N, C-alpha and C positions, 0 to 999 in steps of 0.2 A: 504494500500499499504506499502511496506517496505521502510524504510528510514535509512540512515546512519547518525549518530549524528556528525555533522560537528564541534561540540565543544568538541570533544573527547580529544584534546591536551590541555596541560596547567597544571598549578599547582593545587593541591587540594584546594578546598575552604571549610574549616571546615570538617565535616564528611559526607556531602551530595554529594560531587563530587569527584569520584576517579580520580587519575592521569591516563592519558592515552596517547595513541599514536595519530596518525593523521588519518584523513579521506582520505588522499591522495592515499591510497592503495586499494580503492574500485573501481571496474571498471564496471561490469554489469552482474547479473543472479539471485539473490534471488528476483525475480520480476524484478527489474531493477538494482540489485546489484550483482556483483561477488566480492568475497573477495579473495585477493591474500594471501594465507596462508604463503607463504615464506616471503613475504614483511612484513606481520604482525609479523612473528616470529622475524624478524630483530628489529622491534619496541619493542617487548617483551624482547629480549636479552638486549637491551639498558636499559630498565626499571629495569629489574632484576639486572643488573650489578650495577646500582645506589643503589638498595635496599639491596645488600649483604654487610654484615659486616664479620669480621673474624670468628665469631661463628655462622653464618647463615647456616642452613641445608635445602637443597632443598628437597621437598617431593611432588611427582607427584600423582594426583588422577588417579587411573587406569581407562581407558587405555590411553586416549589422553594426560592427564596431565603428566603421567609418561613418555611418549615419549618426551614431552617438557623438562622435568627435565633431562632426559638422555642427550639430545642434548645440553642443556644449560650447564650441568656439563662439557661436553667436550669442547664446544666453549669458555667458560669462564675460562677453565683450573683450576677448583675448586679441592681442595685437597681430600675432602671426598665424597664417593659414595652417590648418591641420594637415597632417600627412595621412596617406592611405598606404597600407601595407598588405601584401598578399602572401599567403602561405604556399601558393601553388608550386613554385619552383623547388621547394625544399621538402615537400611532403614525402613521408615514407610509403604512401600509397599512390604516388604520382602515376605509375604505369597503369593503374586501374581507373583513376579519376581524370587524368589528362589536364590540360590547361584551359580554364574558362576564359572567354574573350574579355570579360570584365575584370579578370584577376591581374591587375597591374599595380605595381608599387610606385608611389609618387611622394617623395619627401622633399618639400620645398624649403629646406633649411639645411645647415651644416650638421651632420650627425655627430662628427667628432666633438667630444666634450659636452654634448647636449644632455640635459636631464629629460629623458623620454618617458612619457606616461602613455602606455599602451591601453587601448580601450577595446573591449569585446562585449558582445551581447550575452553569450553563454559560455561558461568555462566548463568543460567536460573532462575528456581524457588527458588533456595537456599536450597532445600531439600537434595540434594546430599551433599552439604557442611555441613549441620547440622549433617548428619550421619557420615561424615568424621571426624568432630570434636569430636563426641562421641568415635569413634574408636581411634583417636589420644590420647585422655585422658585415654583410657584403658592402654596405654603404659607408661604413666607418665604425669608430669605437666610441660609443656614447659614455658619458661620465656615470650615468646610472639609468636603469630601466625598471619601471614599476608597472603594475597591472591593476586596472580597475574594471570590474565587470558588472553587468546588470544582474545576472543570476549565476551562481555557482551551483551546479546540479550534482556535484560529487562524481564518483566514478573514475577517479584519476588512475591513469596507467603510467604516468611519469611524475617525478617529484616537483610539481608545479603548484603554486598557490597565489591567489590574488591578494594584493595589498588592501584592496577595498572591494567588497561585494554588497550590492544593495539588498540582496536576498540570497539565501541558500535553500535549495529545495532538493529532496531526494526523489528521483524518478526511476522507473524500471528501465532495464537495458533496452527493451523493445520500444521505448518512447523517445520522441525527439522534441526539442523545444528550440524555436528560432524566433528572432525578432522580425516583425513585419512592420512596414511603414506605408501609410495611406498616401494618396496624392497630396493631401493637405499637410503631410508631415507628422501625423499622429501615430504613435507607436502602439502596437499590440503584439501579442504572442501567438505564433502558429504552433499548436501542439498536435502531434500525431502519435499514433500507436495506442495499444491497449494497456490498461492498468493490470499489472500481474497480481 
């Protein structure tokens, strides 16, 4: 059964517990949970605002993470355009998935020495993030790289953790969760699969 981590809020405790938003924005449909993407975006915006320093550069993982980076850039009135980064070229399943036409990296700033804040919609196995880090380091050596996500759904296969997660939700292995964006720019979640 799917559960929402009710301890998602609060300060980080060492390296094992990422800072996160609250569970108050879950209502009911991934089994018994509906995630309000717009409310969680508000939590993410507050978290990212606290994490940003003058030299922080937002980089969104294509596609949901880049949508978040674009909107955060506008809502937080940040001076430099956000970057977009693709995992396509460094994926360990590249032979099966191939290269999507929209999967292109664009980093409109100097990566060397930058404080990079990666954004993603859903953190799952950690494999996409591993590929993204390889891609990022092809462009230079940043001073630091941090990760903020809308939802951490657990199920990690690599030792990867978000520095900020607006919510943490446990989903079955047969379920998928992805961010969707309307023409008006409103966020929602696309949930597929059956509750186990």
